[in-house]
Each structure stands twice: as C-alpha cells, then as structure tokens.
C-alpha positions in Angstrom: -19.3 4.8 -8.3 -20.7 6.3 -5.1 -20.2 9.9 -4.1 -17.9 8.7 -1.3 -15.8 6.7 -3.7 -15.7 9.6 -6.1 -14.5 12.0 -3.4 -11.9 9.6 -2.2 -10.6 9.1 -5.8 -10.3 12.8 -6.3 -8.4 13.2 -3.0 -6.0 10.4 -3.9 -5.4 11.8 -7.4 -4.7 15.2 -5.8 -2.2 13.6 -3.4 -0.4 11.9 -6.3 -0.4 15.2 -8.3 1.2 17.0 -5.3 3.9 14.4 -5.0 4.6 14.6 -8.8 5.3 18.4 -8.5 8.5 17.6 -6.7 9.6 14.9 -9.2 11.4 15.2 -12.5 11.5 12.9 -15.5 15.2 12.3 -14.7 14.1 10.6 -11.4 12.2 7.9 -13.5 15.1 7.6 -15.9 17.4 6.7 -13.0 14.9 4.1 -11.8 14.7 2.6 -15.3 18.5 2.4 -15.3 18.4 0.4 -12.0 15.6 -2.3 -12.5 17.1 -4.2 -9.6 15.5 -1.7 -7.2 12.1 -2.3 -8.8 12.5 -6.1 -8.5 13.5 -5.5 -4.9 10.2 -3.7 -4.2 8.2 -6.5 -5.8 9.7 -9.5 -3.9 8.2 -8.6 -0.5 4.7 -8.0 -2.0 4.4 -11.1 -4.2 6.7 -13.7 -2.6 7.7 -13.1 1.0 4.6 -11.6 2.6 2.1 -14.0 0.8 4.2 -17.2 1.6 5.0 -15.9 5.1 1.3 -15.3 5.7 0.3 -18.8 4.4 3.0 -20.4 6.7 1.6 -18.5 9.7 -2.0 -19.6 9.0 -0.8 -23.2 8.9 0.5 -22.8 12.4 -2.0 -20.5 14.0 -5.4 -21.7 15.1 -7.6 -18.9 13.9 -11.1 -18.8 12.4 -11.0 -19.8 8.7 -12.4 -16.5 7.5 -9.8 -14.5 9.4 -7.0 -16.7 7.9 -8.5 -16.3 4.4 -8.6 -12.5 4.9 -5.0 -12.5 6.0 -4.0 -14.5 2.9 -6.1 -12.2 0.6 -4.6 -9.0 1.9 -1.1 -10.4 1.6 -1.9 -11.4 -2.0 -3.0 -7.9 -3.0 -0.5 -5.3 -4.4 0.4 -2.1 -2.7 -1.9 1.0 -3.1 -1.3 4.5 -4.2 -1.1 5.8 -0.6 2.4 4.1 -0.4 3.7 6.7 -2.9 2.6 9.6 -0.7 3.9 8.0 2.5 7.3 7.3 0.8 7.4 10.9 -0.4 6.7 12.2 3.1 9.4 9.9 4.5 11.9 11.2 2.0 12.3 7.9 0.3 12.7 7.4 -3.5 9.2 8.4 -4.6 9.9 7.6 -8.3 10.8 4.1 -7.3 7.7 3.8 -5.2 5.5 4.9 -8.1 7.3 2.5 -10.5 6.9 -0.4 -8.1 3.2 0.4 -7.6 2.6 0.6 -11.3 4.3 -2.7 -12.1 2.7 -4.4 -9.1 -0.8 -3.4 -10.2 -0.2 -5.1 -13.6 1.3 -8.2 -12.0 -1.6 -8.4 -9.5 -4.0 -9.3 -12.4 -2.4 -12.7 -12.4 -0.5 -13.0 -9.1 -3.3 -12.1 -6.7 -5.7 -14.8 -7.9 -2.9 -17.3 -8.2 -1.4 -16.7 -4.8 -4.8 -16.6 -3.0 -6.1 -19.7 -4.7 -3.2 -22.0 -4.0 -2.6 -20.8 -0.4 -6.2 -21.1 0.6 -6.4 -24.6 -1.0 -3.2 -25.7 0.7 -4.4 -24.8 4.1 -6.9 -27.5 5.4 -8.7 -24.9 7.6 -9.4 -22.5 4.7 -9.8 -25.1 1.9 -13.6 -24.8 2.2 -13.2 -21.1 1.5 -11.6 -21.6 -1.9 -13.1 -19.6 -4.6 -12.1 -18.9 -8.2 -11.3 -15.3 -8.0 -12.3 -13.2 -11.0 -10.6 -9.8 -10.8 -11.9 -7.4 -13.5 -8.8 -6.3 -15.4 -10.6 -3.1 -16.5 -11.2 -1.9 -12.9 -7.5 -2.2 -12.1 -6.4 -0.5 -15.3 -8.9 2.3 -14.7 -7.6 2.7 -11.2 -4.0 2.7 -12.4 -4.8 5.3 -15.0 -7.0 7.6 -13.1 -5.3 7.5 -9.7 -1.7 7.2 -10.7 -0.7 7.7 -14.3 -2.8 10.8 -15.2 -2.2 12.8 -12.0 1.5 11.8 -12.0 1.9 12.9 -15.7 0.0 16.2 -15.1 2.1 17.0 -12.0 5.4 16.4 -14.0 4.1 18.5 -16.9 2.9 21.3 -14.6 6.2 21.5 -12.8 8.1 21.6 -16.1 5.9 24.2 -17.8 5.1 26.4 -14.8 7.9 26.2 -12.2 7.0 29.5 -10.5 3.4 28.5 -9.9 4.6 25.1 -8.8 6.7 26.6 -6.1 3.7 28.5 -4.8 1.4 25.5 -4.6 3.8 22.8 -3.5 3.6 23.4 0.2 -0.2 23.9 0.4 -0.8 20.7 -1.5 1.8 18.8 0.5 0.0 20.0 3.7 -3.3 18.9 2.2 -1.9 15.4 1.5 -0.7 15.0 5.1 -4.1 16.3 6.4 -5.9 13.8 4.1 -3.9 10.9 5.4 -5.0 11.7 9.0 -8.5 12.2 7.8 -8.5 8.7 6.3 -7.6 7.3 9.7 -10.3 9.3 11.5 -13.0 8.5 8.9 -12.0 4.9 8.9 -12.4 4.7 12.7 -15.7 6.5 12.6 -17.0 4.3 9.8 -16.2 1.1 11.7 -17.0 2.5 15.2 -19.7 -0.2 15.8 -16.9 -2.7 15.5 -14.5 -0.9 17.9 -15.0 -3.1 21.0 -12.6 -4.9 23.3 -13.4 -8.1 21.4 -11.6 -6.6 18.4 -8.3 -6.3 20.1 -7.0 -9.8 19.3 -7.8 -9.2 15.6 -6.1 -5.8 15.7 -3.0 -7.4 17.3 -2.9 -9.9 14.4 -3.2 -7.1 11.8 -0.4 -5.1 13.6 2.0 -8.1 13.6 1.0 -9.0 10.0 1.7 -5.4 8.8 5.0 -5.3 10.8 6.0 -8.5 8.9 5.4 -6.7 5.6 7.6 -3.8 6.6 10.3 -6.2 7.9 10.3 -8.3 4.7 10.8 -5.0 2.8 13.6 -4.0 5.0 15.4 -7.4 4.8 15.0 -7.6 1.0 16.4 -4.1 0.6 19.3 -4.8 2.9 20.0 -8.1 1.1 20.0 -6.5 -2.3 22.1 -3.6 -1.0 20.0 -0.8 -2.4 20.4 2.8 -1.2 18.9 4.3 1.9 16.2 6.2 -0.1 15.4 3.1 -2.1 15.2 1.0 1.1 12.6 3.3 2.6 10.5 3.0 -0.6 10.8 -0.8 -0.6 9.8 -1.0 3.1 6.7 1.1 2.6 5.7 -0.9 -0.5 6.1 -4.1 1.4 4.0 -2.9 4.3 1.1 -1.1 2.6 -1.2 -3.5 0.8 -4.2 -2.5 -1.2 -6.8 -3.3 1.4 -9.4 -1.5 -0.7 -8.9 -4.1 -3.5 -9.2 -6.8 -0.8 -12.5 -5.3 0.4 -13.9 -5.2 -3.1 -13.0 -8.9 -3.6 -14.6 -9.8 -0.3 -17.8 -8.0 -1.2 -18.0 -9.7 -4.6 -16.6 -13.2 -3.9 -17.5 -13.8 -0.2 -20.7 -11.8 0.3 -19.0 -9.3 2.6 -18.2 -11.9 5.3 -17.9 -9.9 8.5 -14.7 -11.6 9.7 -12.9 -10.9 6.5 -14.3 -7.3 6.3 -13.0 -6.6 9.8 -9.4 -7.8 9.0 -9.3 -5.9 5.7 -10.7 -2.7 7.2 -8.3 -2.8 10.1 -5.5 -3.3 7.7 -6.6 -0.2 5.7 -6.5 1.9 8.9 -3.4 0.5 10.5 -1.0 0.5 7.5 -1.5 4.3 7.3 -0.6 4.6 11.0 2.5 2.4 10.7 3.6 4.0 7.4 3.3 7.5 8.8 5.2 6.4 11.9 8.1 5.1 9.8 8.0 8.3 7.7 8.2 10.5 10.7 11.0 8.5 12.2 13.0 8.8 9.0 12.4 12.6 8.9 13.6 12.9 12.4 16.6 10.8 11.6 17.4 13.1 8.6 17.0 16.2 10.8 19.4 14.8 13.4 21.9 14.0 10.6 22.1 17.7 9.4 22.3 19.2 12.9 25.8 20.6 13.7 27.8 18.5 16.2 
C-alpha cells in the first residue's frame, strides 16, 4: 500500500467513524427487521444499472474500451463514500451501511459474472473479454478496515462516552464534508493532464450514466414503497459505484488502458458531485418543511 492509499484509507475510516457516532444499534435492528429495504438497495446496483448499461452499449457507437469501462463500473458495488453522502443527506445511514456491506460480499461473485457475460454479449467489446480474478482477501480487508471496524468503534464510543461524543460529533462531521470536497479537488488535480475539451464527450457519458444509477435507485425505491429516508439511501447506493475497485481491475486485467482509466476516474469524481448535490437538495427540502407557514 502506497502512502497516498494509506492516507486515503485513514480518511475514509475516520469519515465512517464520524457517521457511526450518530447511529445506535437500534438503527441496525430496525434495518434487520425490514430486509425488503436492503433488497431494494441491491436491485439497482446488481440488476438495473448493469443491464441498462449493457443495453446502452449495444445501441451506442462508442470505442470498445469506453464501453467496457462503462460495463465494468456498472458491475462494481457501491463504495463507503455512499454512507457518508447518505448521512449528510439525512437518509437512512444504517440502511446504507447494511447495503454496502452486503453488496461488497455479493460483488465477489456478481461483479465478475456481470462483466464477463455483458462484455461477451456485445460484439464490439467481445474482444475485450477477460476472465476477471478479484482477490477476495482484498475486498474482505477493505470491508473490515474501512467499514466494519470504524463503524463498530463509533457505535461503541457513542455508547460508552456520550458526553465526549457530543463534543467531537460536529468537528468530525465538518471534517468529513471537507474531505469530500478535497477528494474532488485532488481528483481534478491528479487528472489535470486529461482535462481538455476532448474529454467533454466522455464526461457527458459519465454524467448521464451516473444519473441513470440515481434514477434506477429512485424508481426501485418508489416501486417498493420504502420510506423517504430509505429512498434517499437507495438512490445514493444506486448512483455511487466503487470506481476505485474498477480502477484496480483495469490496472491488473487491462494494463491501465487509458480509455478505461479516464471513464473510471471521471466516475470517481463525478459521483461525489452528484451525490453531494442530491444531499444538499434534500437538506434544503427538509429545512423548508420545518419553516413556519
């Protein structure tokens, strides 16, 4: 692990810890009592977005590596940032965490399966077919270090030291928000050599692709009639894919193909922008709802 990856991992773990300070074990008990909401959060990630993406690549006339990258990103599960965005948008954070945890396990089998058959079924990308080999230990370590441990520590800390928790909740929440904006800026700086006018068509594809993920989450949540807070969590889970996992697969399996790297990198930047936009919209909506008439 590089120094940059270590720092990023520590930041993400701190963000999850800060979210956990405002959760209680009862929140997860309520989620366990309503597994329908968890299933609702998995449908956009592993069925609607992957199949919708594959159908779009069958119609669109894009370079094969761009189409393969779109399929790969759609086949990946959501990342831990979705939990922070959901929390900021006042959605059901416990549901978001539960969906992320279950999705990470399912991804061990579903990501290689979805990517393989979709790439093979598209004549333009068939030559890109590879047998994916995701290291299960990497995903389990990520799930443990970035999600399970900081979440458990946050819940324990809040239970054992409620007074201290009240003192550090706001500073850590502010840090989490600052870190999200920092991710956007650092991502833009890192990829600055690619930020040319020629990148706009690819960015447009990423924006529409991400919007479809959010839309599929919204439609699924409405169809399954989950609550408003659950609907926000499902939308964010549907629209925030683990582009970091996609980049790792691209590096190992496809020799860091430039076209694929650009798509996955733009996804990693844009889904934070779109997620924060949704969260801020929901917060404004909540603020208007409590204002006196």
